[in-house]
Structures are given as C-alpha cells and as structure tokens.
LUMSE-831307 format. One record per residue (C-alpha): y, x, z. Coordinates in steps of 0.05 Angstrom, whole numbers. Layout:
y Y | x X | z Z;
...
// end
This chain:
y 1480 | x 436 | z -120;
y 1457 | x 502 | z -89;
y 1510 | x 541 | z -50;
y 1491 | x 614 | z -66;
y 1533 | x 643 | z -10;
y 1504 | x 597 | z 42;
y 1434 | x 611 | z 17;
y 1446 | x 686 | z 21;
y 1475 | x 680 | z 91;
y 1416 | x 639 | z 117;
y 1364 | x 683 | z 84;
y 1395 | x 744 | z 117;
y 1395 | x 708 | z 184;
y 1321 | x 695 | z 180;
y 1304 | x 766 | z 157;
y 1341 | x 792 | z 218;
y 1291 | x 759 | z 265;
y 1229 | x 804 | z 272;
y 1166 | x 764 | z 261;
y 1107 | x 811 | z 252;
y 1043 | x 771 | z 247;
y 1024 | x 745 | z 316;
y 1096 | x 736 | z 340;
y 1129 | x 685 | z 295;
y 1159 | x 635 | z 343;
y 1230 | x 664 | z 344;
y 1233 | x 663 | z 268;
y 1210 | x 591 | z 265;
y 1261 | x 572 | z 318;
y 1315 | x 606 | z 277;
y 1292 | x 569 | z 215;
y 1299 | x 504 | z 254;
y 1370 | x 523 | z 272;
y 1385 | x 538 | z 199;
y 1356 | x 469 | z 181;
y 1402 | x 437 | z 232;
y 1461 | x 473 | z 202;
y 1444 | x 438 | z 136;
y 1438 | x 371 | z 170;
y 1362 | x 370 | z 166;
y 1316 | x 354 | z 225;
y 1261 | x 404 | z 239;
y 1199 | x 395 | z 282;
y 1171 | x 456 | z 317;
y 1100 | x 449 | z 342;
y 1053 | x 492 | z 382;
y 982 | x 490 | z 356;
y 919 | x 490 | z 400;
y 897 | x 561 | z 388;
y 832 | x 555 | z 427;
y 811 | x 494 | z 387;
y 828 | x 529 | z 321;
y 787 | x 589 | z 340;
y 728 | x 545 | z 356;
y 734 | x 508 | z 290;
y 674 | x 521 | z 244;
y 721 | x 537 | z 186;
y 767 | x 583 | z 225;
y 796 | x 630 | z 171;
y 796 | x 693 | z 213;
y 850 | x 734 | z 246;
y 869 | x 808 | z 251;
y 933 | x 809 | z 291;
y 932 | x 797 | z 366;
y 964 | x 732 | z 387;
y 965 | x 685 | z 446;
y 1002 | x 627 | z 413;
y 1012 | x 596 | z 344;
y 1071 | x 555 | z 321;
y 1089 | x 517 | z 259;
y 1152 | x 482 | z 234;
y 1163 | x 424 | z 186;
y 1226 | x 397 | z 154;
y 1223 | x 329 | z 119;
y 1266 | x 293 | z 69;
y 1242 | x 220 | z 63;
y 1223 | x 194 | z -5;
y 1229 | x 126 | z -39;
y 1154 | x 120 | z -50;
y 1088 | x 135 | z -17;
y 1074 | x 202 | z -49;
y 1085 | x 267 | z -11;
y 1100 | x 337 | z -37;
y 1095 | x 399 | z 6;
y 1131 | x 465 | z -5;
y 1096 | x 515 | z 40;
y 1115 | x 586 | z 59;
y 1100 | x 636 | z 114;
y 1150 | x 671 | z 159;
y 1103 | x 724 | z 187;
y 1110 | x 794 | z 159;
y 1073 | x 860 | z 161;
y 1099 | x 916 | z 206;
y 1158 | x 958 | z 182;
y 1117 | x 1022 | z 177;
y 1137 | x 1092 | z 198;
y 1178 | x 1116 | z 138;
y 1254 | x 1108 | z 144;
y 1289 | x 1050 | z 109;
y 1355 | x 1056 | z 73;
y 1376 | x 995 | z 113;
y 1338 | x 977 | z 177;
y 1277 | x 934 | z 166;
y 1310 | x 877 | z 204;
y 1380 | x 889 | z 176;
y 1385 | x 830 | z 129;
y 1434 | x 874 | z 91;
y 1462 | x 853 | z 24;
y 1478 | x 906 | z -29;
y 1487 | x 900 | z -104;
y 1464 | x 828 | z -104;
y 1400 | x 843 | z -65;
y 1377 | x 822 | z 4;
y 1342 | x 878 | z 42;
y 1293 | x 875 | z 99;
y 1221 | x 861 | z 118;
y 1203 | x 793 | z 91;
y 1261 | x 789 | z 42;
y 1214 | x 779 | z -16;
y 1149 | x 763 | z 22;
y 1171 | x 710 | z 36;
y 1228 | x 691 | z 83;
y 1278 | x 690 | z 27;
y 1236 | x 639 | z -10;
y 1227 | x 597 | z 52;
y 1302 | x 592 | z 60;
y 1309 | x 577 | z -14;
y 1261 | x 519 | z -3;
y 1302 | x 496 | z 57;
y 1365 | x 495 | z 15;
y 1328 | x 458 | z -40;
y 1309 | x 404 | z 11;
y 1383 | x 397 | z 30;
y 1401 | x 391 | z -44;
y 1349 | x 336 | z -55;
y 1376 | x 299 | z 6;
y 1446 | x 305 | z -21;
y 1424 | x 274 | z -87;
y 1398 | x 213 | z -49;
y 1326 | x 237 | z -42;
y 1269 | x 235 | z -91;
y 1212 | x 187 | z -105;
y 1165 | x 229 | z -63;
y 1174 | x 251 | z 9;
y 1189 | x 326 | z 9;
y 1163 | x 369 | z 67;
y 1176 | x 442 | z 80;
y 1114 | x 469 | z 116;
y 1133 | x 535 | z 148;
y 1075 | x 574 | z 178;
y 1055 | x 639 | z 211;
y 991 | x 680 | z 207;
y 987 | x 682 | z 131;
y 983 | x 757 | z 128;
y 919 | x 760 | z 170;
y 879 | x 701 | z 144;
y 921 | x 638 | z 139;
y 911 | x 608 | z 208;
y 981 | x 578 | z 206;
y 969 | x 537 | z 143;
y 899 | x 520 | z 167;
y 928 | x 492 | z 231;
y 982 | x 453 | z 194;
y 932 | x 421 | z 147;
y 884 | x 407 | z 204;
y 940 | x 365 | z 234;
y 967 | x 334 | z 169;
y 934 | x 340 | z 101;
y 961 | x 275 | z 70;
y 997 | x 310 | z 13;
y 992 | x 297 | z -62;
y 1010 | x 368 | z -83;
y 1037 | x 433 | z -56;
y 1081 | x 489 | z -84;
y 1080 | x 557 | z -50;
y 1138 | x 601 | z -72;
y 1104 | x 668 | z -63;
y 1134 | x 724 | z -106;
y 1095 | x 714 | z -170;
y 1146 | x 741 | z -219;
y 1159 | x 670 | z -243;
y 1086 | x 661 | z -264;
y 1054 | x 596 | z -244;
y 993 | x 619 | z -206;
y 935 | x 571 | z -209;
y 879 | x 616 | z -184;
y 872 | x 667 | z -129;
y 815 | x 712 | z -111;
y 790 | x 715 | z -40;
y 791 | x 775 | z 6;
y 743 | x 789 | z 63;
y 756 | x 843 | z 114;
y 694 | x 883 | z 135;
y 672 | x 939 | z 180;
y 610 | x 981 | z 170;
y 576 | x 1032 | z 215;
y 532 | x 1087 | z 188;
y 490 | x 1123 | z 241;
y 473 | x 1197 | z 242;
y 440 | x 1247 | z 289;
y 484 | x 1294 | z 328;
y 472 | x 1368 | z 331;
y 509 | x 1433 | z 342;
y 544 | x 1457 | z 279;
y 506 | x 1523 | z 282;
y 441 | x 1483 | z 278;
y 463 | x 1427 | z 233;
y 395 | x 1421 | z 200;
y 370 | x 1393 | z 266;
y 419 | x 1336 | z 258;
y 437 | x 1285 | z 205;
y 510 | x 1277 | z 185;
y 536 | x 1206 | z 184;
y 587 | x 1230 | z 133;
y 533 | x 1254 | z 86;
y 496 | x 1188 | z 95;
y 560 | x 1149 | z 79;
y 574 | x 1182 | z 12;
y 520 | x 1142 | z -26;
y 546 | x 1079 | z 7;
y 615 | x 1092 | z -22;
y 586 | x 1102 | z -91;
y 545 | x 1038 | z -84;
y 607 | x 998 | z -65;
y 643 | x 1026 | z -126;
y 585 | x 1005 | z -169;
y 586 | x 936 | z -138;
y 660 | x 930 | z -155;
y 645 | x 947 | z -227;
y 591 | x 894 | z -229;
y 638 | x 841 | z -201;
y 688 | x 856 | z -256;
y 640 | x 864 | z -314;
y 638 | x 792 | z -336;
y 695 | x 752 | z -306;
y 687 | x 678 | z -317;
y 755 | x 648 | z -298;
y 802 | x 657 | z -357;
y 864 | x 669 | z -316;
y 829 | x 722 | z -274;
y 799 | x 754 | z -336;
y 869 | x 771 | z -360;
y 880 | x 818 | z -300;
y 867 | x 893 | z -304;
y 824 | x 890 | z -241;
y 811 | x 817 | z -221;
y 766 | x 832 | z -161;
y 783 | x 897 | z -126;
y 739 | x 925 | z -71;
y 767 | x 980 | z -28;
y 748 | x 1021 | z 32;
y 815 | x 1034 | z 65;
y 796 | x 1069 | z 129;
y 743 | x 1119 | z 153;
y 730 | x 1148 | z 222;
y 675 | x 1198 | z 238;
y 659 | x 1253 | z 287;
y 686 | x 1273 | z 355;
y 684 | x 1349 | z 352;
y 696 | x 1397 | z 295;
y 633 | x 1438 | z 310;
y 586 | x 1380 | z 318;
y 546 | x 1341 | z 267;
y 576 | x 1271 | z 267;
y 529 | x 1218 | z 292;
y 571 | x 1158 | z 272;
y 618 | x 1138 | z 216;
y 658 | x 1074 | z 214;
y 685 | x 1049 | z 147;
y 732 | x 990 | z 140;
y 753 | x 954 | z 77;
y 766 | x 892 | z 38;
y 717 | x 857 | z -8;
y 735 | x 806 | z -61;
y 712 | x 734 | z -70;
y 709 | x 713 | z -142;
y 742 | x 647 | z -160;
y 692 | x 592 | z -145;
y 645 | x 638 | z -107;
y 619 | x 620 | z -38;
y 646 | x 672 | z 12;
y 576 | x 677 | z 41;
y 551 | x 701 | z -27;
y 607 | x 752 | z -31;
y 588 | x 779 | z 37;
y 514 | x 782 | z 17;
y 531 | x 823 | z -44;
y 567 | x 875 | z -3;
y 513 | x 877 | z 49;
y 460 | x 887 | z -5;
y 498 | x 944 | z -37;
y 503 | x 979 | z 31;
y 431 | x 966 | z 51;
y 405 | x 993 | z -15;
y 431 | x 1063 | z 2;
y 432 | x 1062 | z 78;
y 384 | x 1010 | z 106;
y 403 | x 1021 | z 179;
y 478 | x 1014 | z 167;
y 509 | x 953 | z 199;
y 563 | x 911 | z 165;
y 606 | x 863 | z 205;
y 657 | x 813 | z 180;
y 720 | x 810 | z 222;
y 793 | x 797 | z 211;
y 821 | x 756 | z 153;
y 770 | x 718 | z 113;
y 805 | x 691 | z 52;
y 763 | x 647 | z 7;
y 784 | x 639 | z -66;
y 821 | x 579 | z -91;
y 842 | x 547 | z -157;
y 878 | x 488 | z -187;
y 859 | x 472 | z -259;
y 908 | x 505 | z -306;
y 917 | x 440 | z -344;
y 932 | x 399 | z -281;
y 996 | x 357 | z -288;
y 1027 | x 389 | z -226;
y 1019 | x 459 | z -256;
y 1053 | x 433 | z -319;
y 1109 | x 402 | z -278;
y 1124 | x 468 | z -241;
y 1119 | x 507 | z -305;
y 1169 | x 461 | z -339;
y 1218 | x 466 | z -281;
y 1216 | x 542 | z -284;
y 1221 | x 542 | z -360;
y 1285 | x 501 | z -357;
y 1316 | x 545 | z -303;
y 1296 | x 611 | z -335;
y 1308 | x 590 | z -407;
y 1242 | x 619 | z -430;
y 1168 | x 604 | z -430;
y 1129 | x 613 | z -365;
y 1059 | x 641 | z -359;
y 1000 | x 610 | z -323;
y 965 | x 665 | z -283;
y 913 | x 685 | z -232;
y 923 | x 737 | z -177;
y 874 | x 785 | z -143;
y 903 | x 775 | z -73;
y 887 | x 725 | z -19;
y 938 | x 671 | z -2;
y 945 | x 603 | z 30;
y 935 | x 568 | z -37;
y 860 | x 564 | z -24;
y 870 | x 525 | z 41;
y 907 | x 470 | z 4;
y 858 | x 466 | z -54;
y 800 | x 465 | z -4;
y 829 | x 399 | z 20;
y 831 | x 372 | z -51;
y 907 | x 381 | z -55;
y 932 | x 409 | z -122;
y 970 | x 473 | z -106;
y 1004 | x 527 | z -146;
y 1044 | x 589 | z -127;
y 1109 | x 604 | z -164;
y 1167 | x 647 | z -142;
y 1212 | x 706 | z -154;
y 1196 | x 776 | z -180;
y 1182 | x 830 | z -129;
y 1110 | x 827 | z -107;
y 1107 | x 903 | z -116;
y 1161 | x 909 | z -62;
y 1124 | x 866 | z -12;
y 1097 | x 908 | z 47;
y 1138 | x 967 | z 21;
y 1196 | x 1007 | z 49;
y 1264 | x 979 | z 29;
y 1234 | x 911 | z 12;
y 1286 | x 869 | z -23;
y 1297 | x 808 | z -67;
y 1352 | x 791 | z -116;
y 1396 | x 737 | z -87;
y 1406 | x 706 | z -156;
y 1330 | x 698 | z -160;
y 1331 | x 659 | z -95;
y 1383 | x 612 | z -123;
y 1340 | x 602 | z -186;
y 1280 | x 588 | z -142;
y 1318 | x 537 | z -101;
y 1341 | x 501 | z -164;
y 1271 | x 501 | z -192;
y 1243 | x 470 | z -128;
y 1296 | x 415 | z -133;
y 1272 | x 401 | z -204;
y 1200 | x 398 | z -182;
y 1216 | x 351 | z -125;
y 1258 | x 304 | z -167;
y 1206 | x 302 | z -223;
y 1145 | x 293 | z -179;
// end
C-alpha cells in the first residue's frame, strides 16, 4: 500500500529544495512534481499578499517576503464530506554550526532522513502525499481528501490563513506535525513582542549623572518572570495542565548601549509571550504590558512578527477519536491525547469551526536543530495512519 523506498526518495527530494520561510515557491513546485509522479494533480496558487496583509485578522509575519504560494492535491470522494491533511513546507534557517550532512542534503543514513525540514515537516508532507496516492489506488474514500501544503507557518501561519480564506469548506483537518504520536487537541498561542526601555546617557566617569537603561530593565525582567509564574499557577485546560510548563514566556534577545564607556540610554528586549487556551490574544498582550508598566511606566511594548492565537478541539470529539484509533492500530499501543505549548496552524482551522488535531512522528526536539532528521520507518507509519483516517472518515 505504501512504497517505503518511493516515500524515502520523494521526501529526500523535497528536503533538498531550500525553503526558508519567505521563499517557499520552489519547494511547492517540487511537491507538485512529486504529486505528478504519483499520478496526482496538484494546483499551485499565488495568494494576494497585499490583500492578506490588509485583512483585519492577519496573523502576523516575521520573515521578509514579496510573494506567497500554496499548493493543493485532491483525491475525489464518493460523498459530500471533505477532509484536509495540512502541512507546511517552510523551514527555519540552517544556523551557523556545521551539520554532519549538509542542511539541504536529504541524506539517508541508518534508516534516517537528514536535512532541514526532515521532521518539521517536509517528510510528513510527503508521507501525506503518498497516503493520498494510496487512497486513490484503493478506489477513493467516502470523503474528498485534500492535501493543503502551505508556507509561512514558522512566522505566524499566513500560508494556512490564506488557504482557508480561499477555501474553508472542510469537515475536519489533520496536521501531521511531529507530536511523538500523541494526538494533540490543544495548542497554546505565542505572541512576538519588542520592548524599549529608555535611559539617560552620560559619560562612564560620571555615571551618576545618567540613568542606565540596563539597570531600569532588570526589574522588568523579574516582572515578566513573575507574570509567567502567574500564568502557570492555575492552568484550566486539562491537556495543558499535564505539561511541565504549559505557557512559557521568554525574553530571547537584548540590545543596549553604543559605547563601552557610556551609560546606555536605550535597551531593546524581544521575546515571546504565551496565549492560554481559550484566552483572547488581546488579553494576553494586556497582561504583558501591565507587567512591564508596573516596573517601568515609560517603557514601550510593541507587538510585531508572528501572532499565534491558541486553538483547541474538544478531546472527546469524534475526529480526535478516529485519529487516535488509526494510530493505535498502526502502532499496536495506546495513544495519548495531549496539548502543546507551541504555536501552530491548528488554531487557524479551529477558528473557522473546523475540528483539527495534530498527530505525527517523534522528533519535535530535533526540529530547528543541527542534524535534524526523521526515521523513515516513522514516515511510513504516518502515511499508513493517514490512509486509515481518510478511509474511516
């Protein structure tokens, strides 16, 4: 049903096409060629980027781009229902550390596929493509099956947002992100922010005449840490409550000062704030702003880049049970329902009222890392599970 060698070959071919967020067209074109090689027709579409950026619900962006493309592959069904399998082909940069194999090598070694995007999530997209071909070869399913391949997931989800703005007539969606075979029904949101703390410049020898922006930032950092503790003190959603840190808040970048012997008059801090499941992103922003203002009233906080809301599908939803059963059969063991602390495209589907879960291979800890890889056997298992989901839907 699933040709493991062909799946490995096609997954490697897609990994070999660089597709850092903002530049995904070549990868989507290659995916279309791979679909054609399986006898499937793909539709590549250019989205109206200006219209999306003017949309009141625009989900934010971080990477520069001057175009946005999406690709769909469809296997007709016998009935009116429609099932989406959605995945992103954009990837984060390769980084500066050396890789054992090049980041775009698509090398196979010891049953593993290496390269940027192997696990997050080009391998899974190709597994879904092969699952579509297998469903077609079986004569189709009751529901129409559509692979929705998108870009811009890593910096806010504009690709999925655009795809759904064009066509949201789906009855359910499975996203094969690398969840370690958990069926993820809830995801926290993540909001990128930038803050500026002002100071007063002075010569280092007369520092008392100035006011260090670094010194003024230190209480802000402590306040943000306290805010994180408060967000995680009484977690309501049961799947999120099971996590060690459901709602992380981090300051990931600081920049201050221009001269070593001057009192710095400006500090910029950048970070990522969580959105609790079910929380309005505006309320999440207000909480961060209040924490900053309480210790540094003249600091300015701006919200730019990716703005991931939270999202959830009820854990007892029939579609979650269907995906769980498909994985249980393929794995020969019980499968856990889970929540995750990272932003994803799931919330864009659930915001449209479309039941959506994420379920995929192990390896999330290798995503965005040097020597990213995925087990080829896991991709085969994933493809078979997607076939089961499609045929039972």
